[in-house]
C-alpha positions in Angstrom: 8.7 -1.0 -18.9 12.4 -1.7 -18.0 13.5 0.1 -21.2 11.6 3.3 -20.6 10.9 5.7 -17.8 7.4 6.9 -18.6 6.3 5.4 -15.3 8.6 7.7 -13.4 7.2 11.2 -12.4 9.8 13.7 -11.2 8.7 16.5 -8.9 9.7 20.0 -9.9 11.2 22.7 -7.6 7.8 24.4 -7.6 6.1 21.2 -6.5 8.5 20.7 -3.6 8.2 24.4 -2.6 4.4 24.1 -2.5 4.7 21.0 -0.4 7.3 22.5 2.0 5.1 25.5 2.8 2.4 23.1 3.8 4.8 20.9 5.8 6.1 23.9 7.7 2.5 24.9 8.7 1.6 21.4 9.8 4.8 19.9 11.2 4.1 21.1 14.8 0.6 19.7 15.3 -1.3 17.7 12.7 -5.1 18.0 12.6 -7.4 15.3 11.4 -6.0 15.3 8.0 -8.3 15.8 5.0 -7.7 17.0 1.5 -9.6 20.2 2.2 -7.2 20.9 5.1 -4.0 20.5 3.1 -4.6 22.4 -0.1 -2.0 21.9 -2.8 -3.3 24.2 -5.6 -0.8 23.1 -8.3 0.7 19.8 -7.1 -2.7 18.5 -6.1 -3.9 18.5 -9.7 -0.8 16.7 -10.8 -1.3 14.1 -8.0 -4.8 13.5 -9.3 -3.6 12.8 -12.8 -1.0 10.3 -11.4 -3.8 8.5 -9.5 -5.9 8.3 -12.7 -3.0 6.5 -14.4 -2.6 4.1 -11.5 -6.4 3.2 -11.4 -7.2 3.2 -15.1 -3.9 3.0 -16.9 -0.6 1.4 -16.2 -1.4 0.4 -12.6 1.7 1.9 -11.0 3.9 5.0 -10.8 7.1 6.0 -9.1 7.4 9.6 -7.9 10.9 10.9 -7.4 12.5 14.1 -6.0 11.2 14.4 -2.4 14.1 15.9 -0.3 13.8 13.6 2.6 17.5 14.0 3.4 16.8 17.6 4.6 13.6 16.8 6.3 13.0 15.3 9.8 11.1 12.0 9.9 8.0 13.8 11.0 8.2 16.3 8.2 8.6 13.5 5.6 5.6 11.8 7.1 3.5 14.9 7.0 4.4 15.5 3.4 3.5 11.9 2.6 0.2 12.1 4.4 -0.7 15.4 2.7 -0.1 13.8 -0.7 -2.0 10.7 0.3 -5.2 12.4 1.2 -5.2 14.0 -2.3 -5.2 10.4 -3.7 -7.9 8.9 -1.5 -9.2 8.2 2.0 -6.7 6.7 4.4 -7.4 3.2 5.7 -6.3 1.5 8.8 -3.4 -1.0 8.2 -3.4 -3.1 11.3 -5.1 -3.9 14.6 -3.6 -0.8 16.2 -5.5 1.4 13.8 -2.4 2.9 12.1 -3.2 5.1 9.1 0.5 5.7 8.6 2.5 2.4 8.4 6.1 1.8 9.1 7.7 -1.0 7.0 10.7 -2.1 9.0 12.2 -5.4 10.2 11.0 -5.9 13.7 13.0 -9.1 14.2 9.9 -11.2 13.7 9.3 -14.3 11.6 6.5 -15.2 9.2 6.3 -18.5 11.0 4.5 -16.6 13.8 0.8 -16.8 12.7 0.1 -13.3 14.0 3.1 -11.7 12.2 2.7 -10.0 8.8 5.6 -10.4 6.5 6.3 -6.7 6.1 7.4 -6.8 9.8 10.3 -9.1 8.8 13.3 -9.0 6.6 12.1 -12.0 4.6 11.1 -12.0 1.0 7.4 -11.2 0.8 6.6 -13.0 -2.5 4.2 -11.4 -5.0 0.9 -10.4 -3.3 -1.7 -7.7 -2.9 -2.5 -5.6 0.1 -6.1 -5.2 1.4 -6.9 -1.9 -0.1 -7.4 -0.3 -3.6 -4.0 1.4 -3.8 -0.9 1.1 -1.6 1.7 3.9 -1.4 5.2 3.5 -0.2 7.7 6.2 0.6 11.4 5.3 1.0 13.2 7.0 3.9 16.2 4.6 4.0 17.4 1.6 2.0 18.8 -1.6 3.3 22.5 -2.5 3.3 21.7 -5.2 0.7 18.5 -6.4 -1.0 15.0 -5.1 -0.4 14.3 -4.6 -4.1 10.7 -4.1 -5.3 9.2 -6.3 -8.0 5.9 -5.6 -9.8 3.9 -7.9 -12.1 0.6 -7.5 -13.8 -2.1 -9.8 -12.3 -4.1 -9.2 -15.5 -1.1 -10.6 -17.6 -1.0 -13.6 -15.3 -4.7 -14.1 -15.7 -4.3 -14.0 -19.5 -1.3 -16.3 -19.5 -3.1 -18.9 -17.4 -6.1 -18.6 -19.6 -3.9 -19.4 -22.6 -1.8 -22.1 -21.1 -4.1 -23.8 -18.5 -7.7 -22.6 -18.5 -8.5 -25.5 -16.2 -6.2 -24.1 -13.5 -7.4 -20.6 -14.0 -10.9 -21.8 -13.3 -9.7 -23.2 -9.9 -8.4 -19.7 -9.0 -11.8 -18.2 -9.8 -13.4 -20.3 -7.1 -13.5 -19.2 -3.4 -10.4 -19.9 -1.3 -9.6 -19.1 2.3 -6.9 -16.6 3.3 -5.7 -16.0 6.9 -6.4 -12.6 8.5 -3.3 -13.2 10.7 -5.1 -12.4 13.9 -6.7 -9.2 12.8 -10.3 -10.2 12.9 -13.3 -7.8 12.5 -16.2 -8.3 14.8 -18.5 -11.1 13.7 -16.0 -12.4 11.1 -14.1 -15.7 10.9 -10.3 -15.8 11.3 -10.0 -16.0 7.5 -11.8 -14.5 4.5 -13.0 -16.5 1.5 -12.6 -14.7 -1.8 -11.4 -16.1 -5.2 -7.9 -15.1 -6.3 -9.2 -13.9 -9.6 -12.6 -12.1 -9.9 -14.3 -11.0 -13.1 -16.8 -8.2 -12.4 -18.3 -5.5 -14.6 -15.9 -6.3 -17.4 -12.8 -6.1 -15.2 -10.4 -8.7 -13.8 -9.4 -8.0 -10.1 -7.0 -10.1 -8.1 -6.5 -10.6 -4.3 -3.6 -12.8 -3.4 -1.1 -13.7 -0.6 0.1 -17.3 -1.0 1.6 -17.6 2.5 -1.7 -16.5 4.1 -3.7 -18.9 1.9 -1.5 -21.7 3.2 -1.6 -20.6 6.9 -5.4 -20.4 6.8 -5.3 -24.3 6.8 -4.6 -24.1 10.6 -8.2 -23.2 11.3 -11.0 -25.7 12.0 -13.3 -26.2 9.1 -10.7 -25.1 6.5 -9.8 -28.1 4.3 -6.2 -28.8 3.1 -5.4 -27.4 -0.3 -6.1 -29.9 -3.1 -3.4 -31.1 -5.5 -5.2 -29.1 -8.2 -5.3 -25.9 -6.1 -1.6 -26.3 -5.3 -0.8 -26.8 -9.1 -2.8 -23.6 -9.9 -1.1 -21.5 -7.2 2.3 -22.8 -8.3 1.6 -21.8 -11.9 0.6 -18.3 -10.7 3.8 -17.9 -8.7 5.9 -19.3 -11.6 4.4 -16.6 -13.9 4.8 -13.9 -11.3 8.5 -14.8 -10.9 9.2 -14.9 -14.6 11.7 -12.0 -15.5 10.0 -11.7 -18.8 6.8 -10.6 -17.0 7.9 -8.7 -13.9 9.7 -5.5 -13.3 12.3 -5.1 -10.6 13.3 -1.7 -9.2 15.4 -0.3 -6.4 14.0 2.4 -4.2 16.0 5.5 -3.4 15.4 7.8 -0.4 12.6 10.2 -1.4 10.9 7.8 -3.8 7.2 7.1 -3.6 5.7 4.1 -5.3 1.9 3.8 -6.0 0.5 0.4 -6.9 -3.0 -0.6 -7.9 -3.7 -3.8 -5.9 -6.5 -5.0 -8.2 -4.2 -5.2 -11.3 -0.6 -5.4 -9.9 1.1 -7.9 -7.6 4.0 -6.5 -5.7 7.0 -8.3 -4.0 10.0 -7.4 -1.9 13.2 -9.3 -1.9 14.8 -10.4 1.3 17.3 -7.9 2.7 20.3 -7.4 5.0 20.1 -4.4 7.3 22.7 -2.1 8.7 23.5 -2.9 12.4 22.9 0.7 13.5 19.3 1.4 14.3 19.4 4.9 12.6 20.5 3.3 9.3 18.0 0.5 9.0 15.7 0.1 6.0 12.6 2.2 6.6 9.6 2.8 4.4 6.4 4.6 5.2 3.1 3.2 3.9 -0.4 4.4 3.2 -3.5 2.3 2.3 -5.7 4.4 0.1 -9.4 4.2 -0.9 -9.8 6.6 -3.9 -13.4 7.7 -4.5 -13.0 7.1 -8.3 -11.8 3.4 -7.9 -13.2 0.5 -9.9 -16.3 -1.5 -9.0 -15.7 -4.6 -7.0 -17.8 -7.8 -6.7 -19.9 -8.2 -3.5 -17.6 -10.9 -2.2 -14.9 -8.4 -1.5 -16.9 -7.0 1.4 -15.6 -10.1 3.3 -12.2 -8.5 3.4 -12.7 -4.8 2.5 -15.7 -4.3 4.8 -17.6 -2.6 2.0 -17.4 -2.4 -1.7 -18.2 1.4 -1.8 -15.4 3.3 -3.6 -13.7 5.7 -1.2 -15.0 3.8 1.9 -13.5 0.3 1.6 -10.4 -1.7 2.5 -8.1 -1.7 5.5 -8.2 -3.6 8.8 -11.1 -3.0 11.3 -11.2 -4.9 14.6 -13.3 -4.1 17.7 -12.2 -1.3 19.9 -9.6 0.4 17.7 -9.4 4.1 16.8 -7.6 5.5 13.7 -4.2 6.9 14.7 -1.1 8.4 13.0 2.1 7.1 14.6 5.1 9.2 13.6 7.5 6.9 15.3 8.0 3.3 14.2 
């Protein structure tokens, strides 16, 4: 992957022109955004093919060429949302009901049990998000660091099966993961799903090591066993192996799509600029494509449903979906 660029899709002048006509129409007041409200006759078909590659092929793609330098932040967000609804239904990303996420350092620490790591400048470590596909748009890069790393969870599964099938079996058994304070009605403060799940002929992964560890704070959740720790350590070792992962640097205007069920993603720690207007800033969408893979019933504990197009995201009592244009 590092030696070729077939995972990079470059937008044409015609693609951008079609998008800008739409942005100009919607920038003032955005309606409840649906694919039928934001027709992209030519670009829309290309976006659909890219999502097919993400879901059923390579598992990721990087789209380049969006002219965010000449757009306002709102215009960039509208363009991103318009593309997003052509890929799938938007899912809420936090307890505030945000359909549009802002990935910025808020000066928080992962040691706070109600903080999610994307709100810090810390390394995230390889993990999945709680949706079928995550989309990131880069508005501004950090002064140093903040690189993206991707690794195939299917490759990790196969390597563990080859090297230590006993430890792989451990990760195919239920394990608790912290919801970090975002608890749906009637649910526990953690969900219990195996890291690796084999269903309908497909291997799917759901993983965030820090949240597995922080789930131990809840009554009734046992400490990790020595064997579980050994299994998680091997998974992390494989994910961090430069022979298996791919590291890339975002540029302003880049969009990265990642299939959470087959790819783990990571972000290195970063140093930001002191000026607020220059700080690292990414926009994020959590997507539920209607043509997504089947998932085992146990995923409903986190995704709320296993119905393609209507699953994933964060749902807590009393919240309403919203699109915040300002971080």
